[in-house]
PyMOL Python script that loads the backbone (N, CA, C, O; Angstrom):
from pymol import cmd

cmd.read_pdbstr("""\
ATOM      1  N   MET A   1      -3.957  19.415   8.286  1.00  0.00           N
ATOM      2  CA  MET A   1      -4.344  19.651   6.898  1.00  0.00           C
ATOM      3  C   MET A   1      -5.849  19.440   6.735  1.00  0.00           C
ATOM      4  O   MET A   1      -6.394  18.419   7.155  1.00  0.00           O
ATOM      5  N   GLN A   2      -6.494  20.398   6.135  1.00  0.00           N
ATOM      6  CA  GLN A   2      -7.926  20.301   5.891  1.00  0.00           C
ATOM      7  C   GLN A   2      -8.176  19.294   4.762  1.00  0.00           C
ATOM      8  O   GLN A   2      -7.482  19.324   3.745  1.00  0.00           O
ATOM      9  N   PRO A   3      -9.154  18.410   4.931  1.00  0.00           N
ATOM     10  CA  PRO A   3      -9.422  17.433   3.863  1.00  0.00           C
ATOM     11  C   PRO A   3      -9.879  18.106   2.576  1.00  0.00           C
ATOM     12  O   PRO A   3     -10.506  19.166   2.594  1.00  0.00           O
ATOM     13  N   TYR A   4      -9.553  17.473   1.473  1.00  0.00           N
ATOM     14  CA  TYR A   4     -10.018  17.933   0.166  1.00  0.00           C
ATOM     15  C   TYR A   4     -11.474  17.506  -0.013  1.00  0.00           C
ATOM     16  O   TYR A   4     -11.935  16.567   0.636  1.00  0.00           O
ATOM     17  N   LYS A   5     -12.189  18.191  -0.885  1.00  0.00           N
ATOM     18  CA  LYS A   5     -13.509  17.737  -1.304  1.00  0.00           C
ATOM     19  C   LYS A   5     -13.288  16.683  -2.383  1.00  0.00           C
ATOM     20  O   LYS A   5     -12.362  16.792  -3.186  1.00  0.00           O
ATOM     21  N   VAL A   6     -14.129  15.681  -2.399  1.00  0.00           N
ATOM     22  CA  VAL A   6     -14.088  14.673  -3.456  1.00  0.00           C
ATOM     23  C   VAL A   6     -15.351  14.864  -4.278  1.00  0.00           C
ATOM     24  O   VAL A   6     -16.462  14.704  -3.772  1.00  0.00           O
ATOM     25  N   LEU A   7     -15.173  15.208  -5.550  1.00  0.00           N
ATOM     26  CA  LEU A   7     -16.292  15.456  -6.456  1.00  0.00           C
ATOM     27  C   LEU A   7     -16.391  14.325  -7.461  1.00  0.00           C
ATOM     28  O   LEU A   7     -15.388  13.886  -8.025  1.00  0.00           O
ATOM     29  N   VAL A   8     -17.613  13.858  -7.678  1.00  0.00           N
ATOM     30  CA  VAL A   8     -17.854  12.752  -8.602  1.00  0.00           C
ATOM     31  C   VAL A   8     -18.757  13.266  -9.719  1.00  0.00           C
ATOM     32  O   VAL A   8     -19.799  13.862  -9.449  1.00  0.00           O
ATOM     33  N   THR A   9     -18.365  13.040 -10.967  1.00  0.00           N
ATOM     34  CA  THR A   9     -19.158  13.506 -12.105  1.00  0.00           C
ATOM     35  C   THR A   9     -20.438  12.687 -12.253  1.00  0.00           C
ATOM     36  O   THR A   9     -20.527  11.553 -11.781  1.00  0.00           O
ATOM     37  N   ILE A  10     -21.410  13.277 -12.910  1.00  0.00           N
ATOM     38  CA  ILE A  10     -22.665  12.575 -13.188  1.00  0.00           C
ATOM     39  C   ILE A  10     -22.386  11.304 -13.983  1.00  0.00           C
ATOM     40  O   ILE A  10     -22.984  10.260 -13.724  1.00  0.00           O
ATOM     41  N   GLU A  11     -21.475  11.394 -14.954  1.00  0.00           N
ATOM     42  CA  GLU A  11     -21.142  10.230 -15.774  1.00  0.00           C
ATOM     43  C   GLU A  11     -20.616   9.084 -14.915  1.00  0.00           C
ATOM     44  O   GLU A  11     -20.930   7.919 -15.162  1.00  0.00           O
ATOM     45  N   ALA A  12     -19.818   9.417 -13.908  1.00  0.00           N
ATOM     46  CA  ALA A  12     -19.280   8.381 -13.030  1.00  0.00           C
ATOM     47  C   ALA A  12     -20.393   7.734 -12.224  1.00  0.00           C
ATOM     48  O   ALA A  12     -20.331   6.539 -11.935  1.00  0.00           O
ATOM     49  N   LEU A  13     -21.399   8.497 -11.859  1.00  0.00           N
ATOM     50  CA  LEU A  13     -22.501   7.960 -11.066  1.00  0.00           C
ATOM     51  C   LEU A  13     -23.473   7.120 -11.898  1.00  0.00           C
ATOM     52  O   LEU A  13     -24.318   6.419 -11.341  1.00  0.00           O
ATOM     53  N   GLN A  14     -23.358   7.187 -13.209  1.00  0.00           N
ATOM     54  CA  GLN A  14     -24.244   6.422 -14.079  1.00  0.00           C
ATOM     55  C   GLN A  14     -23.726   5.005 -14.329  1.00  0.00           C
ATOM     56  O   GLN A  14     -24.204   4.312 -15.228  1.00  0.00           O
ATOM     57  N   MET A  15     -22.755   4.584 -13.537  1.00  0.00           N
ATOM     58  CA  MET A  15     -22.181   3.249 -13.702  1.00  0.00           C
ATOM     59  C   MET A  15     -23.203   2.179 -13.324  1.00  0.00           C
ATOM     60  O   MET A  15     -24.215   2.455 -12.679  1.00  0.00           O
ATOM     61  N   LYS A  16     -22.912   0.968 -13.740  1.00  0.00           N
ATOM     62  CA  LYS A  16     -23.702  -0.183 -13.323  1.00  0.00           C
ATOM     63  C   LYS A  16     -23.630  -0.254 -11.801  1.00  0.00           C
ATOM     64  O   LYS A  16     -22.547  -0.137 -11.228  1.00  0.00           O
ATOM     65  N   SER A  17     -24.744  -0.440 -11.159  1.00  0.00           N
ATOM     66  CA  SER A  17     -24.783  -0.452  -9.694  1.00  0.00           C
ATOM     67  C   SER A  17     -24.033  -1.671  -9.142  1.00  0.00           C
ATOM     68  O   SER A  17     -24.382  -2.811  -9.450  1.00  0.00           O
ATOM     69  N   PRO A  18     -23.010  -1.428  -8.332  1.00  0.00           N
ATOM     70  CA  PRO A  18     -22.244  -2.549  -7.779  1.00  0.00           C
ATOM     71  C   PRO A  18     -22.969  -3.194  -6.607  1.00  0.00           C
ATOM     72  O   PRO A  18     -23.835  -2.569  -5.996  1.00  0.00           O
ATOM     73  N   PRO A  19     -22.627  -4.433  -6.289  1.00  0.00           N
ATOM     74  CA  PRO A  19     -23.167  -5.064  -5.081  1.00  0.00           C
ATOM     75  C   PRO A  19     -22.772  -4.244  -3.852  1.00  0.00           C
ATOM     76  O   PRO A  19     -21.817  -3.469  -3.901  1.00  0.00           O
ATOM     77  N   ARG A  20     -23.499  -4.413  -2.765  1.00  0.00           N
ATOM     78  CA  ARG A  20     -23.298  -3.601  -1.563  1.00  0.00           C
ATOM     79  C   ARG A  20     -21.848  -3.606  -1.067  1.00  0.00           C
ATOM     80  O   ARG A  20     -21.308  -2.551  -0.736  1.00  0.00           O
ATOM     81  N   ALA A  21     -21.218  -4.777  -1.011  1.00  0.00           N
ATOM     82  CA  ALA A  21     -19.837  -4.858  -0.515  1.00  0.00           C
ATOM     83  C   ALA A  21     -18.896  -4.053  -1.410  1.00  0.00           C
ATOM     84  O   ALA A  21     -18.003  -3.367  -0.913  1.00  0.00           O
ATOM     85  N   GLU A  22     -19.090  -4.133  -2.721  1.00  0.00           N
ATOM     86  CA  GLU A  22     -18.268  -3.377  -3.666  1.00  0.00           C
ATOM     87  C   GLU A  22     -18.511  -1.878  -3.481  1.00  0.00           C
ATOM     88  O   GLU A  22     -17.568  -1.086  -3.475  1.00  0.00           O
ATOM     89  N   ARG A  23     -19.777  -1.497  -3.332  1.00  0.00           N
ATOM     90  CA  ARG A  23     -20.119  -0.088  -3.155  1.00  0.00           C
ATOM     91  C   ARG A  23     -19.437   0.476  -1.907  1.00  0.00           C
ATOM     92  O   ARG A  23     -18.937   1.601  -1.927  1.00  0.00           O
ATOM     93  N   GLU A  24     -19.416  -0.303  -0.827  1.00  0.00           N
ATOM     94  CA  GLU A  24     -18.761   0.136   0.403  1.00  0.00           C
ATOM     95  C   GLU A  24     -17.256   0.286   0.206  1.00  0.00           C
ATOM     96  O   GLU A  24     -16.657   1.216   0.746  1.00  0.00           O
ATOM     97  N   ARG A  25     -16.636  -0.609  -0.555  1.00  0.00           N
ATOM     98  CA  ARG A  25     -15.201  -0.489  -0.852  1.00  0.00           C
ATOM     99  C   ARG A  25     -14.915   0.761  -1.672  1.00  0.00           C
ATOM    100  O   ARG A  25     -13.936   1.465  -1.425  1.00  0.00           O
ATOM    101  N   ILE A  26     -15.780   1.033  -2.653  1.00  0.00           N
ATOM    102  CA  ILE A  26     -15.615   2.229  -3.474  1.00  0.00           C
ATOM    103  C   ILE A  26     -15.762   3.481  -2.613  1.00  0.00           C
ATOM    104  O   ILE A  26     -14.946   4.398  -2.709  1.00  0.00           O
ATOM    105  N   LEU A  27     -16.799   3.527  -1.768  1.00  0.00           N
ATOM    106  CA  LEU A  27     -16.997   4.690  -0.894  1.00  0.00           C
ATOM    107  C   LEU A  27     -15.831   4.884   0.064  1.00  0.00           C
ATOM    108  O   LEU A  27     -15.412   6.013   0.320  1.00  0.00           O
ATOM    109  N   SER A  28     -15.316   3.799   0.586  1.00  0.00           N
ATOM    110  CA  SER A  28     -14.170   3.880   1.487  1.00  0.00           C
ATOM    111  C   SER A  28     -12.959   4.473   0.768  1.00  0.00           C
ATOM    112  O   SER A  28     -12.252   5.314   1.323  1.00  0.00           O
ATOM    113  N   PHE A  29     -12.724   4.034  -0.462  1.00  0.00           N
ATOM    114  CA  PHE A  29     -11.610   4.584  -1.231  1.00  0.00           C
ATOM    115  C   PHE A  29     -11.826   6.071  -1.515  1.00  0.00           C
ATOM    116  O   PHE A  29     -10.897   6.868  -1.383  1.00  0.00           O
ATOM    117  N   LEU A  30     -13.039   6.446  -1.902  1.00  0.00           N
ATOM    118  CA  LEU A  30     -13.336   7.850  -2.169  1.00  0.00           C
ATOM    119  C   LEU A  30     -13.117   8.701  -0.925  1.00  0.00           C
ATOM    120  O   LEU A  30     -12.588   9.809  -1.018  1.00  0.00           O
ATOM    121  N   GLU A  31     -13.518   8.197   0.232  1.00  0.00           N
ATOM    122  CA  GLU A  31     -13.296   8.919   1.483  1.00  0.00           C
ATOM    123  C   GLU A  31     -11.806   9.070   1.777  1.00  0.00           C
ATOM    124  O   GLU A  31     -11.377  10.099   2.301  1.00  0.00           O
ATOM    125  N   SER A  32     -11.020   8.056   1.445  1.00  0.00           N
ATOM    126  CA  SER A  32      -9.578   8.138   1.687  1.00  0.00           C
ATOM    127  C   SER A  32      -8.917   9.211   0.819  1.00  0.00           C
ATOM    128  O   SER A  32      -7.903   9.790   1.210  1.00  0.00           O
ATOM    129  N   LEU A  33      -9.490   9.475  -0.358  1.00  0.00           N
ATOM    130  CA  LEU A  33      -8.937  10.514  -1.235  1.00  0.00           C
ATOM    131  C   LEU A  33      -9.031  11.900  -0.603  1.00  0.00           C
ATOM    132  O   LEU A  33      -8.198  12.760  -0.887  1.00  0.00           O
ATOM    133  N   ALA A  34     -10.025  12.130   0.243  1.00  0.00           N
ATOM    134  CA  ALA A  34     -10.181  13.435   0.890  1.00  0.00           C
ATOM    135  C   ALA A  34      -8.976  13.756   1.767  1.00  0.00           C
ATOM    136  O   ALA A  34      -8.529  14.902   1.814  1.00  0.00           O
ATOM    137  N   ASN A  35      -8.455  12.760   2.454  1.00  0.00           N
ATOM    138  CA  ASN A  35      -7.314  12.959   3.349  1.00  0.00           C
ATOM    139  C   ASN A  35      -5.970  12.685   2.689  1.00  0.00           C
ATOM    140  O   ASN A  35      -4.927  13.088   3.205  1.00  0.00           O
ATOM    141  N   HIS A  36      -5.994  12.002   1.549  1.00  0.00           N
ATOM    142  CA  HIS A  36      -4.756  11.649   0.844  1.00  0.00           C
ATOM    143  C   HIS A  36      -4.934  11.945  -0.650  1.00  0.00           C
ATOM    144  O   HIS A  36      -4.943  11.023  -1.465  1.00  0.00           O
ATOM    145  N   PRO A  37      -5.075  13.228  -1.013  1.00  0.00           N
ATOM    146  CA  PRO A  37      -5.369  13.576  -2.408  1.00  0.00           C
ATOM    147  C   PRO A  37      -4.250  13.240  -3.386  1.00  0.00           C
ATOM    148  O   PRO A  37      -4.494  13.159  -4.590  1.00  0.00           O
ATOM    149  N   GLY A  38      -3.054  13.048  -2.905  1.00  0.00           N
ATOM    150  CA  GLY A  38      -1.940  12.708  -3.781  1.00  0.00           C
ATOM    151  C   GLY A  38      -1.768  11.210  -3.976  1.00  0.00           C
ATOM    152  O   GLY A  38      -0.764  10.756  -4.525  1.00  0.00           O
ATOM    153  N   LEU A  39      -2.744  10.454  -3.527  1.00  0.00           N
ATOM    154  CA  LEU A  39      -2.686   8.996  -3.628  1.00  0.00           C
ATOM    155  C   LEU A  39      -2.506   8.568  -5.080  1.00  0.00           C
ATOM    156  O   LEU A  39      -3.193   9.061  -5.974  1.00  0.00           O
ATOM    157  N   SER A  40      -1.584   7.656  -5.298  1.00  0.00           N
ATOM    158  CA  SER A  40      -1.360   7.141  -6.650  1.00  0.00           C
ATOM    159  C   SER A  40      -2.321   6.007  -6.937  1.00  0.00           C
ATOM    160  O   SER A  40      -2.697   5.249  -6.043  1.00  0.00           O
ATOM    161  N   GLY A  41      -2.710   5.902  -8.184  1.00  0.00           N
ATOM    162  CA  GLY A  41      -3.536   4.784  -8.610  1.00  0.00           C
ATOM    163  C   GLY A  41      -2.661   3.608  -9.005  1.00  0.00           C
ATOM    164  O   GLY A  41      -1.451   3.611  -8.779  1.00  0.00           O
ATOM    165  N   ASP A  42      -3.281   2.622  -9.586  1.00  0.00           N
ATOM    166  CA  ASP A  42      -2.553   1.464 -10.094  1.00  0.00           C
ATOM    167  C   ASP A  42      -1.958   1.767 -11.478  1.00  0.00           C
ATOM    168  O   ASP A  42      -0.987   1.141 -11.905  1.00  0.00           O
ATOM    169  N   TYR A  43      -2.562   2.734 -12.158  1.00  0.00           N
ATOM    170  CA  TYR A  43      -2.117   3.139 -13.491  1.00  0.00           C
ATOM    171  C   TYR A  43      -2.226   4.653 -13.603  1.00  0.00           C
ATOM    172  O   TYR A  43      -2.993   5.289 -12.881  1.00  0.00           O
ATOM    173  N   THR A  44      -1.450   5.217 -14.513  1.00  0.00           N
ATOM    174  CA  THR A  44      -1.547   6.633 -14.844  1.00  0.00           C
ATOM    175  C   THR A  44      -1.767   6.742 -16.338  1.00  0.00           C
ATOM    176  O   THR A  44      -1.104   6.068 -17.126  1.00  0.00           O
ATOM    177  N   GLU A  45      -2.709   7.600 -16.725  1.00  0.00           N
ATOM    178  CA  GLU A  45      -2.984   7.860 -18.141  1.00  0.00           C
ATOM    179  C   GLU A  45      -3.133   9.365 -18.328  1.00  0.00           C
ATOM    180  O   GLU A  45      -3.093  10.131 -17.366  1.00  0.00           O
ATOM    181  N   ARG A  46      -3.304   9.772 -19.572  1.00  0.00           N
ATOM    182  CA  ARG A  46      -3.594  11.176 -19.902  1.00  0.00           C
ATOM    183  C   ARG A  46      -5.056  11.257 -20.335  1.00  0.00           C
ATOM    184  O   ARG A  46      -5.527  10.423 -21.109  1.00  0.00           O
ATOM    185  N   ASP A  47      -5.770  12.262 -19.832  1.00  0.00           N
ATOM    186  CA  ASP A  47      -7.153  12.442 -20.259  1.00  0.00           C
ATOM    187  C   ASP A  47      -7.201  13.273 -21.538  1.00  0.00           C
ATOM    188  O   ASP A  47      -6.161  13.602 -22.109  1.00  0.00           O
ATOM    189  N   ASP A  48      -8.403  13.610 -21.983  1.00  0.00           N
ATOM    190  CA  ASP A  48      -8.570  14.363 -23.233  1.00  0.00           C
ATOM    191  C   ASP A  48      -7.922  15.745 -23.179  1.00  0.00           C
ATOM    192  O   ASP A  48      -7.562  16.305 -24.215  1.00  0.00           O
ATOM    193  N   ALA A  49      -7.773  16.294 -21.976  1.00  0.00           N
ATOM    194  CA  ALA A  49      -7.145  17.609 -21.819  1.00  0.00           C
ATOM    195  C   ALA A  49      -5.629  17.511 -21.681  1.00  0.00           C
ATOM    196  O   ALA A  49      -4.949  18.527 -21.542  1.00  0.00           O
ATOM    197  N   GLY A  50      -5.096  16.277 -21.721  1.00  0.00           N
ATOM    198  CA  GLY A  50      -3.661  16.069 -21.576  1.00  0.00           C
ATOM    199  C   GLY A  50      -3.198  16.005 -20.132  1.00  0.00           C
ATOM    200  O   GLY A  50      -1.999  15.951 -19.858  1.00  0.00           O
ATOM    201  N   ARG A  51      -4.140  16.012 -19.219  1.00  0.00           N
ATOM    202  CA  ARG A  51      -3.850  15.975 -17.787  1.00  0.00           C
ATOM    203  C   ARG A  51      -3.543  14.538 -17.351  1.00  0.00           C
ATOM    204  O   ARG A  51      -4.149  13.590 -17.852  1.00  0.00           O
ATOM    205  N   SER A  52      -2.627  14.387 -16.445  1.00  0.00           N
ATOM    206  CA  SER A  52      -2.306  13.080 -15.880  1.00  0.00           C
ATOM    207  C   SER A  52      -3.396  12.689 -14.890  1.00  0.00           C
ATOM    208  O   SER A  52      -3.674  13.423 -13.941  1.00  0.00           O
ATOM    209  N   VAL A  53      -4.013  11.529 -15.114  1.00  0.00           N
ATOM    210  CA  VAL A  53      -5.062  11.033 -14.219  1.00  0.00           C
ATOM    211  C   VAL A  53      -4.653   9.675 -13.674  1.00  0.00           C
ATOM    212  O   VAL A  53      -3.928   8.919 -14.321  1.00  0.00           O
ATOM    213  N   GLN A  54      -5.125   9.386 -12.489  1.00  0.00           N
ATOM    214  CA  GLN A  54      -4.845   8.120 -11.827  1.00  0.00           C
ATOM    215  C   GLN A  54      -6.016   7.172 -12.035  1.00  0.00           C
ATOM    216  O   GLN A  54      -7.172   7.593 -12.061  1.00  0.00           O
ATOM    217  N   ILE A  55      -5.708   5.895 -12.182  1.00  0.00           N
ATOM    218  CA  ILE A  55      -6.736   4.868 -12.289  1.00  0.00           C
ATOM    219  C   ILE A  55      -6.465   3.853 -11.198  1.00  0.00           C
ATOM    220  O   ILE A  55      -5.399   3.239 -11.151  1.00  0.00           O
ATOM    221  N   LYS A  56      -7.437   3.684 -10.325  1.00  0.00           N
ATOM    222  CA  LYS A  56      -7.312   2.766  -9.196  1.00  0.00           C
ATOM    223  C   LYS A  56      -8.335   1.658  -9.344  1.00  0.00           C
ATOM    224  O   LYS A  56      -9.517   1.920  -9.567  1.00  0.00           O
ATOM    225  N   ILE A  57      -7.878   0.416  -9.221  1.00  0.00           N
ATOM    226  CA  ILE A  57      -8.776  -0.727  -9.264  1.00  0.00           C
ATOM    227  C   ILE A  57      -9.264  -0.985  -7.840  1.00  0.00           C
ATOM    228  O   ILE A  57      -8.473  -1.206  -6.924  1.00  0.00           O
ATOM    229  N   VAL A  58     -10.575  -0.952  -7.681  1.00  0.00           N
ATOM    230  CA  VAL A  58     -11.205  -1.217  -6.386  1.00  0.00           C
ATOM    231  C   VAL A  58     -12.210  -2.344  -6.625  1.00  0.00           C
ATOM    232  O   VAL A  58     -13.286  -2.124  -7.181  1.00  0.00           O
ATOM    233  N   GLY A  59     -11.846  -3.540  -6.201  1.00  0.00           N
ATOM    234  CA  GLY A  59     -12.702  -4.700  -6.475  1.00  0.00           C
ATOM    235  C   GLY A  59     -12.809  -4.924  -7.968  1.00  0.00           C
ATOM    236  O   GLY A  59     -11.801  -5.104  -8.651  1.00  0.00           O
ATOM    237  N   ASP A  60     -14.032  -4.912  -8.474  1.00  0.00           N
ATOM    238  CA  ASP A  60     -14.279  -5.133  -9.899  1.00  0.00           C
ATOM    239  C   ASP A  60     -14.421  -3.833 -10.680  1.00  0.00           C
ATOM    240  O   ASP A  60     -14.850  -3.844 -11.834  1.00  0.00           O
ATOM    241  N   PHE A  61     -14.063  -2.712 -10.057  1.00  0.00           N
ATOM    242  CA  PHE A  61     -14.271  -1.412 -10.684  1.00  0.00           C
ATOM    243  C   PHE A  61     -12.972  -0.629 -10.825  1.00  0.00           C
ATOM    244  O   PHE A  61     -12.057  -0.764 -10.013  1.00  0.00           O
ATOM    245  N   ALA A  62     -12.910   0.192 -11.870  1.00  0.00           N
ATOM    246  CA  ALA A  62     -11.774   1.087 -12.108  1.00  0.00           C
ATOM    247  C   ALA A  62     -12.271   2.513 -11.890  1.00  0.00           C
ATOM    248  O   ALA A  62     -13.257   2.935 -12.495  1.00  0.00           O
ATOM    249  N   LEU A  63     -11.583   3.248 -11.022  1.00  0.00           N
ATOM    250  CA  LEU A  63     -11.937   4.632 -10.720  1.00  0.00           C
ATOM    251  C   LEU A  63     -10.861   5.542 -11.295  1.00  0.00           C
ATOM    252  O   LEU A  63      -9.676   5.352 -11.023  1.00  0.00           O
ATOM    253  N   THR A  64     -11.265   6.521 -12.083  1.00  0.00           N
ATOM    254  CA  THR A  64     -10.342   7.483 -12.669  1.00  0.00           C
ATOM    255  C   THR A  64     -10.502   8.801 -11.929  1.00  0.00           C
ATOM    256  O   THR A  64     -11.617   9.296 -11.762  1.00  0.00           O
ATOM    257  N   PHE A  65      -9.367   9.376 -11.478  1.00  0.00           N
ATOM    258  CA  PHE A  65      -9.437  10.604 -10.686  1.00  0.00           C
ATOM    259  C   PHE A  65      -8.166  11.418 -10.851  1.00  0.00           C
ATOM    260  O   PHE A  65      -7.137  10.925 -11.312  1.00  0.00           O
ATOM    261  N   TRP A  66      -8.271  12.677 -10.460  1.00  0.00           N
ATOM    262  CA  TRP A  66      -7.102  13.561 -10.430  1.00  0.00           C
ATOM    263  C   TRP A  66      -7.318  14.599  -9.336  1.00  0.00           C
ATOM    264  O   TRP A  66      -8.449  14.978  -9.033  1.00  0.00           O
ATOM    265  N   ALA A  67      -6.221  15.049  -8.755  1.00  0.00           N
ATOM    266  CA  ALA A  67      -6.274  16.038  -7.681  1.00  0.00           C
ATOM    267  C   ALA A  67      -6.052  17.428  -8.247  1.00  0.00           C
ATOM    268  O   ALA A  67      -5.087  17.672  -8.971  1.00  0.00           O
ATOM    269  N   ASP A  68      -6.956  18.336  -7.908  1.00  0.00           N
ATOM    270  CA  ASP A  68      -6.831  19.744  -8.271  1.00  0.00           C
ATOM    271  C   ASP A  68      -6.401  20.472  -6.999  1.00  0.00           C
ATOM    272  O   ASP A  68      -7.232  20.942  -6.222  1.00  0.00           O
ATOM    273  N   HIS A  69      -5.090  20.553  -6.806  1.00  0.00           N
ATOM    274  CA  HIS A  69      -4.546  21.100  -5.565  1.00  0.00           C
ATOM    275  C   HIS A  69      -4.844  22.582  -5.389  1.00  0.00           C
ATOM    276  O   HIS A  69      -4.900  23.067  -4.260  1.00  0.00           O
ATOM    277  N   ALA A  70      -5.036  23.308  -6.485  1.00  0.00           N
ATOM    278  CA  ALA A  70      -5.308  24.739  -6.401  1.00  0.00           C
ATOM    279  C   ALA A  70      -6.605  25.033  -5.647  1.00  0.00           C
ATOM    280  O   ALA A  70      -6.717  26.050  -4.963  1.00  0.00           O
ATOM    281  N   VAL A  71      -7.578  24.137  -5.777  1.00  0.00           N
ATOM    282  CA  VAL A  71      -8.875  24.347  -5.108  1.00  0.00           C
ATOM    283  C   VAL A  71      -9.173  23.283  -4.056  1.00  0.00           C
ATOM    284  O   VAL A  71     -10.277  23.226  -3.516  1.00  0.00           O
ATOM    285  N   LYS A  72      -8.172  22.437  -3.768  1.00  0.00           N
ATOM    286  CA  LYS A  72      -8.294  21.374  -2.767  1.00  0.00           C
ATOM    287  C   LYS A  72      -9.487  20.455  -3.041  1.00  0.00           C
ATOM    288  O   LYS A  72     -10.352  20.248  -2.191  1.00  0.00           O
ATOM    289  N   GLU A  73      -9.495  19.910  -4.275  1.00  0.00           N
ATOM    290  CA  GLU A  73     -10.538  18.976  -4.691  1.00  0.00           C
ATOM    291  C   GLU A  73      -9.915  17.797  -5.421  1.00  0.00           C
ATOM    292  O   GLU A  73      -8.903  17.937  -6.108  1.00  0.00           O
ATOM    293  N   VAL A  74     -10.533  16.642  -5.262  1.00  0.00           N
ATOM    294  CA  VAL A  74     -10.190  15.469  -6.067  1.00  0.00           C
ATOM    295  C   VAL A  74     -11.386  15.224  -6.967  1.00  0.00           C
ATOM    296  O   VAL A  74     -12.512  15.081  -6.491  1.00  0.00           O
ATOM    297  N   LYS A  75     -11.139  15.175  -8.268  1.00  0.00           N
ATOM    298  CA  LYS A  75     -12.209  14.990  -9.245  1.00  0.00           C
ATOM    299  C   LYS A  75     -12.219  13.534  -9.709  1.00  0.00           C
ATOM    300  O   LYS A  75     -11.230  13.037 -10.246  1.00  0.00           O
ATOM    301  N   VAL A  76     -13.334  12.867  -9.498  1.00  0.00           N
ATOM    302  CA  VAL A  76     -13.513  11.488  -9.951  1.00  0.00           C
ATOM    303  C   VAL A  76     -14.322  11.574 -11.236  1.00  0.00           C
ATOM    304  O   VAL A  76     -15.486  11.973 -11.228  1.00  0.00           O
ATOM    305  N   THR A  77     -13.692  11.196 -12.336  1.00  0.00           N
ATOM    306  CA  THR A  77     -14.317  11.387 -13.640  1.00  0.00           C
ATOM    307  C   THR A  77     -14.943  10.128 -14.219  1.00  0.00           C
ATOM    308  O   THR A  77     -15.802  10.205 -15.098  1.00  0.00           O
ATOM    309  N   LYS A  78     -14.516   8.969 -13.731  1.00  0.00           N
ATOM    310  CA  LYS A  78     -15.087   7.707 -14.228  1.00  0.00           C
ATOM    311  C   LYS A  78     -15.079   6.666 -13.119  1.00  0.00           C
ATOM    312  O   LYS A  78     -14.135   6.563 -12.336  1.00  0.00           O
ATOM    313  N   ILE A  79     -16.155   5.901 -13.080  1.00  0.00           N
ATOM    314  CA  ILE A  79     -16.210   4.674 -12.288  1.00  0.00           C
ATOM    315  C   ILE A  79     -16.823   3.659 -13.229  1.00  0.00           C
ATOM    316  O   ILE A  79     -17.983   3.785 -13.623  1.00  0.00           O
ATOM    317  N   GLU A  80     -16.047   2.659 -13.586  1.00  0.00           N
ATOM    318  CA  GLU A  80     -16.522   1.691 -14.574  1.00  0.00           C
ATOM    319  C   GLU A  80     -16.025   0.298 -14.223  1.00  0.00           C
ATOM    320  O   GLU A  80     -15.099   0.135 -13.429  1.00  0.00           O
ATOM    321  N   THR A  81     -16.650  -0.693 -14.821  1.00  0.00           N
ATOM    322  CA  THR A  81     -16.209  -2.065 -14.604  1.00  0.00           C
ATOM    323  C   THR A  81     -14.780  -2.197 -15.096  1.00  0.00           C
ATOM    324  O   THR A  81     -14.454  -1.787 -16.210  1.00  0.00           O
ATOM    325  N   ALA A  82     -13.930  -2.773 -14.257  1.00  0.00           N
ATOM    326  CA  ALA A  82     -12.507  -2.923 -14.600  1.00  0.00           C
ATOM    327  C   ALA A  82     -12.344  -3.946 -15.712  1.00  0.00           C
ATOM    328  O   ALA A  82     -13.036  -4.963 -15.759  1.00  0.00           O
ATOM    329  N   ASP A  83     -11.420  -3.649 -16.593  1.00  0.00           N
ATOM    330  CA  ASP A  83     -11.073  -4.565 -17.679  1.00  0.00           C
ATOM    331  C   ASP A  83     -10.113  -5.592 -17.089  1.00  0.00           C
ATOM    332  O   ASP A  83      -9.033  -5.227 -16.625  1.00  0.00           O
ATOM    333  N   ARG A  84     -10.475  -6.824 -17.100  1.00  0.00           N
ATOM    334  CA  ARG A  84      -9.671  -7.884 -16.474  1.00  0.00           C
ATOM    335  C   ARG A  84      -8.861  -8.687 -17.479  1.00  0.00           C
ATOM    336  O   ARG A  84      -8.681  -9.892 -17.305  1.00  0.00           O
ATOM    337  N   ASN A  85      -8.361  -8.025 -18.546  1.00  0.00           N
ATOM    338  CA  ASN A  85      -7.545  -8.731 -19.557  1.00  0.00           C
ATOM    339  C   ASN A  85      -6.136  -8.932 -19.079  1.00  0.00           C
ATOM    340  O   ASN A  85      -5.317  -9.505 -19.797  1.00  0.00           O
TER     341      ASN A  85
END
""", "prot")
cmd.dss("prot")
cmd.show_as("cartoon", "prot")
cmd.util.cbc("prot")
cmd.orient("prot")
């Protein structure tokens, strides 16, 4: 199986810069999405378009993503500090 492309939005890249160890964990998770695009997050929500999106907690950050199987891409729409409530 050919790996999917992982695309990250500009908004996701405008997050608070994580410490190096956190950044490496985030990059590792993003790389894993290329080979496992159907990976489930820790939570599922609906975005503004009504699409089901996955939310994965990686260290102190929450990553929101969804797989577009038609074009073999995983779209990462948010990377933000995780809510620890």
